[in-house]
C-alpha positions as CSV (number, residue, x, y, z in Angstrom):
1,M,91.0,-87.7,33.0
2,I,91.2,-84.0,33.5
3,T,92.9,-83.5,30.1
4,F,89.9,-85.2,28.4
5,F,87.5,-83.0,30.3
6,S,89.4,-79.8,29.5
7,L,89.8,-80.9,25.8
8,A,86.1,-81.6,25.6
9,S,85.2,-78.3,27.2
10,I,87.5,-76.3,24.9
11,L,86.1,-78.1,21.9
12,S,82.5,-77.6,22.8
13,F,83.1,-73.9,23.6
14,T,84.9,-73.4,20.3
15,L,82.1,-75.1,18.3
16,A,79.5,-73.1,20.1
17,L,81.3,-69.8,19.2
18,I,81.7,-70.9,15.6
19,S,78.0,-71.7,15.3
20,F,77.1,-68.1,16.1
21,W,79.4,-66.6,13.4
22,L,79.2,-69.3,10.7
23,P,75.6,-69.1,9.4
24,L,75.2,-65.6,8.1
25,T,71.5,-65.5,7.2
26,T,69.7,-62.6,5.5
27,P,66.1,-62.8,6.6
28,D,63.5,-61.7,4.1
29,A,59.7,-61.6,4.1
30,E,59.4,-65.3,2.8
31,K,61.6,-66.7,5.6
32,L,60.0,-64.6,8.3
33,S,56.4,-65.5,7.4
34,P,54.8,-68.5,9.2
35,Y,53.7,-71.5,7.2
36,E,50.1,-72.5,8.0
37,C,49.4,-75.9,6.5
38,G,48.7,-74.8,2.9
39,F,47.0,-71.5,3.8
40,D,48.4,-68.1,2.8
41,P,49.2,-66.5,6.2
42,L,49.1,-63.0,4.8
43,G,45.7,-63.3,3.1
44,S,42.2,-63.3,4.4
45,A,41.3,-65.7,7.2
46,R,37.9,-66.4,5.7
47,L,39.0,-68.4,2.7
48,P,37.4,-71.8,2.1
49,Y,39.3,-74.9,3.4
50,S,41.5,-76.5,0.8
51,M,40.0,-79.9,-0.2
52,R,43.4,-81.0,-1.6
53,F,45.1,-80.6,1.7
54,F,42.3,-82.5,3.5
55,L,42.5,-85.4,1.0
56,V,46.3,-85.7,1.2
57,A,46.1,-85.6,5.0
58,I,43.4,-88.3,5.2
59,L,45.3,-90.5,2.7
60,F,48.5,-90.1,4.7
61,L,46.8,-91.0,7.9
62,L,45.1,-94.0,6.4
63,F,48.3,-95.5,4.9
64,D,50.4,-94.5,7.9
65,L,47.9,-96.3,10.1
66,E,48.2,-99.3,7.8
67,I,51.9,-99.5,8.3
68,A,51.5,-99.0,12.1
69,L,49.1,-102.0,12.2
70,L,51.1,-104.3,9.9
71,L,54.5,-104.0,11.5
72,P,53.6,-105.5,14.9
73,T,51.3,-108.2,13.5
74,T,54.3,-110.6,13.1
75,W,55.0,-110.6,16.8
76,A,51.4,-110.1,18.0
77,M,49.8,-113.0,16.1
78,Q,52.4,-115.7,17.0
79,L,51.2,-117.9,14.2
80,P,52.9,-121.3,13.8
81,H,53.5,-120.9,10.1
82,P,55.1,-117.7,8.5
83,T,53.0,-118.2,5.3
84,L,49.8,-117.8,7.4
85,M,51.2,-114.4,8.6
86,I,51.9,-113.4,5.0
87,V,48.3,-114.3,4.0
88,W,46.9,-112.2,6.8
89,A,49.1,-109.2,6.0
90,S,48.3,-109.5,2.3
91,T,44.6,-109.7,3.1
92,I,44.8,-106.4,5.0
93,I,46.8,-104.7,2.2
94,I,44.4,-106.0,-0.5
95,L,41.3,-104.7,1.5
96,L,42.9,-101.3,1.9
97,T,44.0,-101.1,-1.7
98,A,40.5,-102.2,-2.9
99,G,38.9,-99.5,-0.8
100,F,41.4,-96.9,-2.3
101,V,40.6,-98.0,-5.8
102,F,36.9,-98.0,-5.2
103,E,37.1,-94.4,-3.8
104,W,39.2,-93.4,-6.8
105,L,36.8,-94.9,-9.3
106,Q,33.8,-93.2,-7.6
107,G,35.5,-89.8,-7.9
108,G,36.0,-89.2,-4.3
109,L,39.7,-88.3,-4.8
110,E,39.2,-85.6,-7.4
111,W,41.5,-82.6,-6.9
112,A,38.8,-80.1,-8.0
113,E,37.3,-78.1,-5.2
């Protein structure tokens, strides 16, 4: 028991020491500058908001929410037939996809600012 504890202690101490010497990094201006969600942190703070970043964020939230709602529906609905569950899940996916296509055709997802 004591040998396992001493072996684990020596191993963890050795790995901690190695981790300080192993990664020799050379910091430069790119690595030291903060990343601010698509903004240039070294430029002016009064630049207009990037519509591209906003569209990507909204689309990610929309489809992430879709997955979060579809995953627990199998257990939450407790339907007697699995095919009925597939029909409900397909209906949700078709409605979201139709809305996405409609928005695309109306020009709401254009990348121009």
